[in-house]
N, CA, C and O of each residue as an XYZ file, in Angstrom:
760
protein
N      95.416    109.539     92.593
C      94.219    108.876     93.047
C      94.191    109.079     94.613
O      95.190    108.840     95.292
N      93.041    109.517     95.141
C      92.921    109.683     96.554
C      92.624    108.368     97.219
O      91.847    107.565     96.704
N      93.239    108.141     98.367
C      93.002    106.904     99.123
C      91.609    106.967     99.783
O      91.144    108.021    100.217
N      90.976    105.796     99.836
C      89.693    105.720    100.468
C      89.760    105.994    101.964
O      90.829    105.893    102.568
N      88.628    106.339    102.563
C      88.647    106.613    104.032
C      89.258    105.505    104.860
O      90.027    105.776    105.783
N      88.936    104.279    104.554
C      89.440    103.102    105.375
C      90.975    103.021    105.176
O      91.723    102.805    106.130
N      91.422    103.198    103.915
C      92.846    103.087    103.680
C      93.611    104.245    104.368
O      94.708    104.041    104.888
N      93.037    105.430    104.366
C      93.618    106.554    105.077
C      93.683    106.275    106.563
O      94.692    106.582    107.200
N      92.640    105.703    107.133
C      92.623    105.355    108.559
C      93.676    104.299    108.818
O      94.398    104.425    109.807
N      93.811    103.301    108.030
C      94.785    102.278    108.225
C      96.194    102.856    108.228
O      97.011    102.561    109.099
N      96.444    103.672    107.245
C      97.801    104.284    107.080
C      98.091    105.137    108.343
O      99.180    105.046    108.910
N      97.140    105.942    108.768
C      97.304    106.808    109.856
C      97.511    106.061    111.183
O      98.328    106.454    112.015
N      96.761    104.996    111.351
C      96.843    104.252    112.645
C      98.049    103.371    112.741
O      98.443    103.036    113.858
N      98.683    102.957    111.628
C      99.766    102.054    111.623
C     101.115    102.673    111.241
O     102.154    102.027    111.377
N     101.101    103.906    110.770
C     102.328    104.534    110.275
C     103.518    104.432    111.184
O     104.597    104.056    110.726
N     103.371    104.754    112.477
C     104.440    104.740    113.414
C     104.904    103.307    113.647
O     106.107    103.055    113.719
N     103.960    102.355    113.766
C     104.324    100.966    114.016
C     105.112    100.368    112.825
O     106.077     99.623    112.995
N     104.637    100.742    111.590
C     105.308    100.305    110.368
C     106.721    100.858    110.326
O     107.661    100.113    110.048
N     106.888    102.089    110.583
C     108.212    102.766    110.598
C     109.129    102.069    111.656
O     110.302    101.804    111.392
N     108.575    101.791    112.819
C     109.350    101.159    113.900
C     109.829     99.744    113.482
O     110.973     99.361    113.726
N     108.932     99.001    112.857
C     109.328     97.658    112.377
C     110.390     97.748    111.367
O     111.368     97.005    111.443
N     110.256     98.627    110.410
C     111.323     98.807    109.375
C     112.657     99.197    110.001
O     113.714     98.747    109.557
N     112.605    100.032    111.028
C     113.824    100.504    111.721
C     114.531     99.340    112.486
O     115.754     99.197    112.464
N     113.701     98.540    113.145
C     114.268     97.596    114.110
C     114.502     96.152    113.542
O     115.135     95.325    114.199
N     114.005     95.880    112.374
C     114.124     94.460    111.895
C     115.502     94.112    111.456
O     115.821     92.928    111.354
N     116.395     95.138    111.170
C     117.739     94.894    110.738
C     117.794     93.942    109.545
O     118.653     93.062    109.474
N     116.908     94.124    108.657
C     116.747     93.198    107.524
C     117.988     93.038    106.696
O     118.377     91.904    106.417
N     118.636     94.108    106.286
C     119.814     93.997    105.384
C     120.943     93.157    106.017
O     121.501     92.257    105.391
N     121.245     93.480    107.248
C     122.291     92.723    107.932
C     121.924     91.207    108.129
O     122.755     90.314    107.963
N     120.729     91.000    108.464
C     120.250     89.628    108.685
C     120.187     88.773    107.452
O     120.427     87.569    107.547
N     119.885     89.308    106.327
C     119.848     88.480    105.055
C     121.301     88.203    104.576
O     121.540     87.272    103.807
N     122.217     88.995    105.028
C     123.597     88.848    104.513
C     124.455     87.854    105.383
O     125.566     87.478    105.009
N     123.890     87.460    106.539
C     124.573     86.550    107.414
C     123.755     85.229    107.398
O     122.596     85.221    107.815
N     124.354     84.124    106.922
C     123.629     82.859    106.715
C     122.834     82.414    108.032
O     121.673     82.016    107.941
N     123.476     82.494    109.218
C     122.792     82.057    110.397
C     121.591     82.925    110.748
O     120.535     82.426    111.135
N     121.770     84.194    110.610
C     120.748     85.173    110.941
C     119.630     85.078    109.853
O     118.446     85.241    110.145
N     120.054     84.811    108.600
C     119.035     84.665    107.580
C     118.089     83.508    107.865
O     116.879     83.642    107.687
N     118.638     82.349    108.315
C     117.783     81.210    108.661
C     116.779     81.583    109.736
O     115.598     81.244    109.659
N     117.276     82.285    110.731
C     116.351     82.684    111.827
C     115.297     83.666    111.380
O     114.142     83.608    111.802
N     115.725     84.580    110.506
C     114.777     85.585    109.974
C     113.652     84.915    109.152
O     112.472     85.230    109.309
N     114.051     84.007    108.293
C     113.048     83.320    107.494
C     112.190     82.407    108.343
O     110.996     82.258    108.081
N     112.784     81.790    109.366
C     111.999     81.040    110.349
C     110.947     81.970    110.999
O     109.797     81.575    111.193
N     111.349     83.180    111.321
C     110.438     84.101    111.980
C     109.263     84.496    111.017
O     108.095     84.573    111.398
N     109.672     84.732    109.767
C     108.588     85.059    108.771
C     107.694     83.900    108.605
O     106.495     84.107    108.415
N     108.181     82.640    108.660
C     107.332     81.479    108.584
C     106.357     81.390    109.711
O     105.196     81.024    109.530
N     106.856     81.740    110.921
C     105.967     81.775    112.051
C     104.857     82.828    111.897
O     103.689     82.572    112.189
N     105.248     83.983    111.444
C     104.260     85.061    111.205
C     103.168     84.594    110.240
O     101.976     84.726    110.521
N     103.600     84.040    109.088
C     102.606     83.613    108.039
C     101.860     82.370    108.436
O     100.676     82.285    108.110
N     102.425     81.415    109.096
C     101.696     80.233    109.604
C     100.625     80.673    110.565
O      99.509     80.156    110.514
N     100.917     81.589    111.419
C      99.965     82.059    112.412
C      98.879     82.884    111.832
O      97.724     82.736    112.232
N      99.178     83.734    110.923
C      98.163     84.573    110.235
C      97.316     83.709    109.349
O      96.105     83.921    109.278
N      97.902     82.729    108.659
C      97.077     81.812    107.866
C      96.055     81.237    108.688
O      94.885     81.265    108.308
N      96.409     80.681    109.858
C      95.464     80.067    110.807
C      94.376     81.093    111.202
O      93.187     80.774    111.227
N      94.804     82.303    111.501
C      93.839     83.377    111.899
C      92.855     83.569    110.750
O      91.651     83.611    111.003
N      93.297     83.687    109.514
C      92.500     83.988    108.339
C      91.525     82.779    108.122
O      90.363     82.993    107.775
N      91.974     81.572    108.316
C      91.148     80.437    108.117
C      89.944     80.402    109.071
O      88.851     79.944    108.740
N      90.218     80.911    110.262
C      89.112     80.953    111.270
C      88.196     82.143    111.076
O      86.980     82.012    111.219
N      88.744     83.284    110.757
C      88.011     84.576    110.839
C      87.469     85.073    109.569
O      86.563     85.906    109.584
N      87.974     84.608    108.434
C      87.550     85.139    107.112
C      87.011     84.106    106.186
O      87.533     82.993    106.119
N      85.936     84.460    105.439
C      85.540     83.555    104.401
C      86.620     83.417    103.320
O      87.403     84.350    103.137
N      86.693     82.323    102.618
C      87.716     82.034    101.679
C      87.968     83.200    100.679
O      89.110     83.522    100.349
N      86.870     83.806    100.221
C      87.063     84.896     99.279
C      87.757     86.133     99.744
O      88.168     86.977     98.947
N      87.889     86.238    101.072
C      88.547     87.411    101.653
C      89.920     87.082    102.192
O      90.586     87.968    102.727
N      90.358     85.890    102.078
C      91.718     85.506    102.663
C      92.877     85.871    101.704
O      92.815     85.631    100.498
N      93.899     86.441    102.277
C      95.067     86.686    101.443
C      95.725     85.391    101.016
O      95.617     84.385    101.716
N      96.411     85.398     99.869
C      97.112     84.233     99.457
C      98.183     83.854    100.437
O      98.860     84.717    100.996
N      98.340     82.567    100.651
C      99.269     82.118    101.614
C     100.725     82.053    101.004
O     100.885     81.736     99.826
N     101.744     82.350    101.806
C     103.085     82.272    101.324
C     103.812     81.066    102.107
O     105.030     80.908    102.026
N     103.043     80.290    102.813
C     103.595     79.224    103.597
C     104.402     78.160    102.861
O     105.476     77.749    103.302
N     103.872     77.740    101.762
C     104.599     76.721    100.881
C     105.940     77.240    100.453
O     106.938     76.520    100.477
N     105.964     78.509    100.056
C     107.271     79.061     99.614
C     108.205     79.206    100.803
O     109.391     78.898    100.683
N     107.727     79.649    101.909
C     108.515     79.723    103.123
C     109.070     78.422    103.609
O     110.201     78.348    104.090
N     108.252     77.375    103.479
C     108.746     76.048    103.871
C     109.889     75.611    102.909
O     110.887     75.029    103.336
N     109.709     75.909    101.609
C     110.774     75.581    100.644
C     112.031     76.433    100.946
O     113.154     75.937    100.852
N     111.834     77.697    101.301
C     112.992     78.544    101.658
C     113.727     77.970    102.833
O     114.955     77.900    102.802
N     113.028     77.552    103.879
C     113.694     76.985    105.018
C     114.406     75.702    104.680
O     115.468     75.417    105.233
N     113.856     74.944    103.805
C     114.504     73.667    103.345
C     115.783     74.092    102.543
O     116.827     73.465    102.723
N     115.732     75.086    101.709
C     116.900     75.462    100.966
C     118.000     76.008    101.897
O     119.187     75.943    101.575
N     117.597     76.531    103.021
C     118.612     77.044    103.981
C     118.972     75.997    105.009
O     119.686     76.324    105.958
N     118.529     74.768    104.886
C     118.862     73.668    105.783
C     118.456     74.004    107.231
O     119.144     73.627    108.179
N     117.349     74.705    107.382
C     116.808     75.068    108.664
C     116.223     73.863    109.390
O     115.324     73.210    108.860
N     116.693     73.562    110.547
C     116.165     72.415    111.265
C     115.557     72.785    112.588
O     115.386     71.923    113.450
N     115.227     74.039    112.773
C     114.633     74.498    114.048
C     113.138     74.281    114.057
O     112.544     73.770    113.107
N     112.553     74.691    115.167
C     111.116     74.568    115.324
C     110.364     75.448    114.415
O     110.870     76.500    114.025
N     109.178     75.077    114.053
C     108.314     75.875    113.220
C     107.032     76.220    113.928
O     105.961     75.715    113.591
N     107.152     77.105    114.933
C     105.974     77.342    115.798
C     104.809     78.087    115.035
O     105.023     78.813    114.064
N     103.587     77.849    115.548
C     102.405     78.563    115.004
C     101.668     79.082    116.229
O     101.330     78.302    117.120
N     101.422     80.336    116.288
C     100.695     80.963    117.390
C      99.203     80.966    117.114
O      98.765     80.993    115.964
N      98.430     80.938    118.194
C      97.022     80.915    118.079
C      96.527     82.352    118.263
O      96.404     82.823    119.394
N      96.255     83.022    117.205
C      95.853     84.429    117.225
C      94.355     84.545    117.151
O      93.691     83.697    116.556
N      93.802     85.606    117.760
C      92.417     85.754    117.706
C      92.036     87.120    117.121
O      92.732     88.115    117.325
N      90.887     87.142    116.370
C      90.424     88.437    115.839
C      89.025     88.222    115.282
O      88.659     87.136    114.835
N      88.258     89.312    115.330
C      86.924     89.244    114.627
C      87.203     89.286    113.131
O      88.336     89.491    112.696
N      86.176     89.092    112.380
C      86.315     89.166    110.898
C      86.779     90.491    110.479
O      87.651     90.591    109.616
N      86.238     91.534    111.048
C      86.711     92.911    110.649
C      88.167     93.148    111.087
O      88.948     93.761    110.359
N      88.512     92.667    112.258
C      89.910     92.843    112.697
C      90.907     92.023    111.816
O      92.049     92.414    111.576
N      90.380     90.863    111.360
C      91.245     90.024    110.480
C      91.515     90.742    109.191
O      92.580     90.556    108.602
N      90.579     91.571    108.721
C      90.814     92.371    107.507
C      92.010     93.352    107.736
O      92.784     93.621    106.817
N      92.131     93.856    108.936
C      93.316     94.717    109.288
C      94.597     93.899    109.272
O      95.642     94.378    108.831
N      94.518     92.721    109.732
C      95.673     91.799    109.664
C      96.013     91.582    108.220
O      97.183     91.600    107.840
N      94.966     91.370    107.383
C      95.205     91.133    105.942
C      95.936     92.320    105.303
O      96.863     92.139    104.513
N      95.497     93.551    105.663
C      96.160     94.755    105.205
C      97.671     94.723    105.455
O      98.451     95.111    104.585
N      98.081     94.267    106.629
C      99.508     94.192    106.989
C     100.185     93.058    106.179
O     101.279     93.266    105.655
N      99.581     91.907    106.069
C     100.209     90.768    105.383
C     100.292     91.087    103.888
O     101.364     90.928    103.304
N      99.254     91.511    103.274
C      99.304     91.804    101.847
C     100.289     92.980    101.580
O     101.016     92.984    100.587
N     100.283     93.950    102.482
C     101.220     95.059    102.324
C     102.729     94.562    102.445
O     103.638     95.097    101.811
N     102.907     93.538    103.276
C     104.261     93.013    103.385
C     104.751     92.329    102.091
O     105.950     92.237    101.829
N     103.781     91.856    101.301
C     104.155     91.300     99.990
C     104.689     92.442     99.082
O     105.660     92.257     98.348
N     104.059     93.575     99.147
C     104.578     94.713     98.360
C     105.999     95.077     98.815
O     106.897     95.297     98.003
N     106.171     95.134    100.168
C     107.470     95.445    100.747
C     108.516     94.386    100.427
O     109.675     94.726    100.189
N     108.142     93.133    100.416
C     109.058     92.062    100.032
C     109.520     92.177     98.593
O     110.677     91.901     98.274
N     108.635     92.572     97.758
C     108.980     92.750     96.348
C     109.984     93.843     96.190
O     110.926     93.686     95.413
N     109.838     94.947     96.884
C     110.820     96.010     96.806
C     112.129     95.625     97.450
O     113.199     95.931     96.924
N     112.053     94.947     98.603
C     113.309     94.513     99.257
C     114.117     93.542     98.342
O     115.343     93.613     98.270
N     113.417     92.679     97.682
C     114.080     91.687     96.777
C     114.786     92.400     95.644
O     115.914     92.044     95.303
N     114.162     93.382     95.064
C     114.797     94.228     93.949
C     116.038     94.793     94.464
O     117.049     94.741     93.764
N     116.060     95.350     95.671
C     117.277     95.943     96.204
C     118.367     94.940     96.430
O     119.535     95.234     96.175
N     118.020     93.742     96.911
C     118.986     92.720     97.105
C     119.587     92.229     95.798
O     120.787     91.960     95.727
N     118.781     92.113     94.789
C     119.224     91.769     93.449
C     120.221     92.798     92.916
O     121.280     92.453     92.393
N     119.854     94.057     93.064
C     120.789     95.114     92.604
C     122.082     95.153     93.306
O     123.094     95.591     92.760
N     122.061     94.683     94.553
C     123.296     94.624     95.348
C     124.043     93.354     95.183
O     125.099     93.187     95.793
N     123.541     92.423     94.369
C     124.160     91.136     94.084
C     124.176     90.143     95.190
O     125.071     89.302     95.271
N     123.163     90.229     96.076
C     123.019     89.390     97.274
C     122.425     88.076     96.774
O     121.460     88.084     96.010
N     123.003     86.932     97.206
C     122.448     85.608     96.924
C     121.092     85.522     97.522
O     120.910     85.894     98.681
N     120.113     85.041     96.775
C     118.735     84.982     97.216
C     118.268     83.708     97.750
O     117.065     83.533     97.944
N     119.188     82.749     98.018
C     118.784     81.439     98.517
C     117.982     81.640     99.812
O     118.381     82.380    100.712
N     116.844     80.954     99.865
C     116.005     81.008    101.017
C     115.162     82.269    101.141
O     114.534     82.480    102.178
N     115.130     83.093    100.136
C     114.359     84.372    100.164
C     113.276     84.405     99.132
O     112.795     85.493     98.813
N     112.840     83.247     98.563
C     111.788     83.208     97.625
C     110.475     83.840     98.138
O     109.712     84.361     97.325
N     110.202     83.817     99.375
C     109.005     84.346     99.949
C     108.878     85.862     99.691
O     107.778     86.413     99.654
N     110.048     86.517     99.514
C     109.981     87.967     99.272
C     109.289     88.265     98.000
O     108.749     89.362     97.859
N     109.260     87.361     97.051
C     108.604     87.652     95.766
C     107.683     86.497     95.356
O     107.529     86.167     94.180
N     107.089     85.909     96.379
C     106.161     84.797     96.116
C     104.974     85.217     95.186
O     104.436     84.389     94.451
N     104.598     86.472     95.237
C     103.474     86.960     94.471
C     103.945     87.655     93.190
O     103.211     88.451     92.604
N     105.157     87.355     92.766
C     105.718     88.059     91.596
C     104.722     88.135     90.408
O     104.102     87.145     90.019
N     104.613     89.274     89.898
C     103.704     89.469     88.751
C     102.217     89.753     89.164
O     101.433     90.248     88.354
N     101.878     89.453     90.346
C     100.438     89.702     90.754
C     100.385     90.524     92.044
O      99.293     90.774     92.555
N     101.534     90.953     92.586
C     101.554     91.672     93.853
C     100.731     92.922     93.786
O      99.992     93.221     94.724
N     100.836     93.683     92.681
C     100.037     94.893     92.547
C      98.587     94.625     92.425
O      97.776     95.329     93.026
N      98.231     93.651     91.685
C      96.772     93.293     91.487
C      96.209     92.803     92.806
O      95.066     93.116     93.140
N      96.998     92.028     93.578
C      96.491     91.554     94.851
C      96.301     92.699     95.854
O      95.359     92.695     96.648
N      97.232     93.700     95.803
C      97.043     94.853     96.676
C      95.744     95.630     96.279
O      94.947     95.993     97.143
N      95.566     95.860     95.023
C      94.382     96.622     94.569
C      93.117     95.837     94.902
O      92.112     96.448     95.266
N      93.125     94.527     94.794
C      91.971     93.695     95.188
C      91.681     93.804     96.645
O      90.520     93.855     97.052
N      92.760     93.841     97.476
C      92.582     93.965     98.936
C      91.938     95.293     99.228
O      90.978     95.345     99.996
N      92.431     96.386     98.641
C      91.931     97.713     98.943
C      90.434     97.800     98.479
O      89.601     98.398     99.159
N      90.145     97.221     97.371
C      88.708     97.231     96.849
C      87.829     96.458     97.829
O      86.726     96.893     98.158
N      88.320     95.317     98.291
C      87.596     94.450     99.271
C      87.384     95.255    100.552
O      86.284     95.285    101.104
N      88.469     95.917    101.026
C      88.274     96.659    102.276
C      87.269     97.730    102.123
O      86.448     97.927    103.019
N      87.285     98.458    101.001
C      86.283     99.479    100.734
C      84.896     98.875    100.760
O      84.012     99.402    101.435
N      84.668     97.719    100.002
C      83.415     97.155     99.889
C      82.839     96.616    101.257
O      81.651     96.724    101.561
N      83.761     96.050    102.018
C      83.333     95.535    103.328
C      82.978     96.653    104.306
O      82.022     96.532    105.073
N      83.751     97.745    104.279
C      83.486     98.935    105.036
C      82.130     99.568    104.600
O      81.300     99.913    105.441
N      81.929     99.709    103.267
C      80.697    100.337    102.801
C      79.475     99.486    103.126
O      78.383    100.026    103.309
N      79.633     98.201    103.201
C      78.513     97.291    103.518
C      78.226     97.231    105.054
O      77.240     96.641    105.497
N      79.086     97.835    105.796
C      78.905     97.850    107.274
C      79.475     96.578    107.945
O      79.303     96.405    109.152
N      80.128     95.715    107.212
C      80.678     94.525    107.783
C      82.054     94.698    108.408
O      82.512     93.843    109.166
N      82.708     95.804    108.089
C      84.022     96.057    108.606
C      84.124     97.526    109.103
O      84.569     98.417    108.380
N      83.691     97.732    110.370
C      83.847     99.075    110.956
C      85.349     99.499    110.969
O      86.221     98.712    111.339
N      85.605    100.687    110.581
C      86.979    101.250    110.559
C      87.714    100.978    111.851
O      88.856    100.519    111.820
N      87.132    101.230    112.918
C      87.745    101.072    114.242
C      88.245     99.625    114.410
O      89.359     99.401    114.886
N      87.411     98.648    114.016
C      87.867     97.262    114.178
C      88.913     96.860    113.228
O      89.835     96.126    113.582
N      88.797     97.334    111.984
C      89.891     97.036    110.970
C      91.152     97.617    111.398
O      92.165     96.918    111.373
N      91.198     98.887    111.809
C      92.412     99.478    112.212
C      92.961     98.813    113.504
O      94.176     98.677    113.651
N      92.108     98.417    114.399
C      92.578     97.720    115.636
C      93.283     96.457    115.214
O      94.322     96.119    115.782
N      92.749     95.739    114.223
C      93.422     94.500    113.764
C      94.747     94.786    113.142
O      95.707     94.052    113.375
N      94.841     95.876    112.321
C      96.137     96.188    111.708
C      97.197     96.591    112.767
O      98.369     96.228    112.661
N      96.754     97.340    113.770
C      97.686     97.707    114.895
C      98.151     96.404    115.569
O      99.344     96.234    115.822
N      97.224     95.491    115.856
C      97.598     94.225    116.527
C      98.527     93.452    115.614
O      99.461     92.815    116.102
N      98.309     93.481    114.302
C      99.218     92.706    113.405
C     100.622     93.294    113.409
O     101.598     92.543    113.379
N     100.744     94.553    113.443
C     102.033     95.154    113.493
C     102.764     94.852    114.816
O     103.972     94.620    114.826
N     102.028     94.860    115.906
C     102.597     94.574    117.215
C     103.071     93.080    117.189
O     104.153     92.772    117.690
N     102.277     92.186    116.618
C     102.701     90.786    116.520
C     103.886     90.617    115.645
O     104.818     89.894    115.997
N     103.888     91.288    114.463
C     105.037     91.176    113.590
C     106.293     91.701    114.325
O     107.359     91.101    114.193
N     106.197     92.770    115.069
C     107.336     93.269    115.782
C     107.857     92.228    116.803
O     109.060     92.012    116.948
N     106.918     91.614    117.480
C     107.315     90.648    118.505
C     107.943     89.398    117.879
O     108.821     88.784    118.487
N     107.516     89.021    116.698
C     108.041     87.785    116.061
C     109.285     88.089    115.206
O     110.207     87.275    115.163
N     109.321     89.158    114.579
C     110.401     89.401    113.551
C     111.604     90.074    114.068
O     112.666     89.931    113.462
N     111.534     90.823    115.171
C     112.659     91.485    115.747
C     113.481     90.453    116.515
O     112.945     89.671    117.300
N     114.804     90.466    116.272
C     115.664     89.530    116.891
C     115.707     89.666    118.444
O     115.835     90.768    118.977
N     115.598     88.522    119.141
C     115.719     88.590    120.593
C     117.062     89.172    121.003
O     118.104     88.885    120.414
N     116.995     90.004    122.040
C     118.297     90.641    122.462
C     118.599     91.929    121.785
O     119.520     92.628    122.208
N     117.867     92.297    120.738
C     118.123     93.595    120.080
C     117.624     94.723    120.966
O     116.805     94.515    121.862
N     118.127     95.911    120.706
C     117.736     97.112    121.436
C     116.210     97.338    121.382
O     115.613     97.784    122.361
N     115.596     97.031    120.248
C     114.130     97.173    120.084
C     113.393     96.197    121.003
O     112.361     96.557    121.570
N     113.886     94.998    121.159
C     113.149     94.045    122.029
C     113.330     94.462    123.471
O     112.399     94.335    124.267
N     114.493     94.953    123.828
C     114.703     95.355    125.192
C     113.814     96.533    125.520
O     113.243     96.608    126.608
N     113.693     97.485    124.543
C     112.922     98.680    124.815
C     111.416     98.354    124.937
O     110.689     99.040    125.656
N     110.963     97.319    124.242
C     109.526     96.937    124.280
C     109.211     96.122    125.543
O     108.037     96.009    125.895
N     110.175     95.566    126.220
C     109.915     94.751    127.385
C     109.544     95.562    128.599
O     109.295     94.999    129.665
């Protein structure tokens, strides 16, 4: 099946940022170290709390991705996380917010794949429920997002340039929030 023009544009505009995030997040090592796992899950909570707020302001309910915040809060509780739970005030137009949704819903697919790898390696999954919060419906949610992106673009409500700008901004924000302070990637970005 050939990807729609908007999906092709999103993949093209975010491919390098996605690859950089995958390279620099140090996911495997961080989930295997209890202290680093808590900080990583806390960072994912910040990402999702902030994007949930963005979606609530910028998108009608029917276009908003499912929230993973409840699962993340339970994960942090399971990990005895007692740190701050910041929420950033992000801004975007409705069309740009759809680009953010592309990144957030895509991360659900990635989380599903990461969780399978952890299970096959025998890694304890305490505090990692958010990786598979959409279990059983992750594929359907992805297809629904792609269909919605196509429909919004075809109706002229989501110009490709704005949607891709939102996705690029979402990856930049994810990089800023999810990469550990002091890592080579954070130093290079400064």
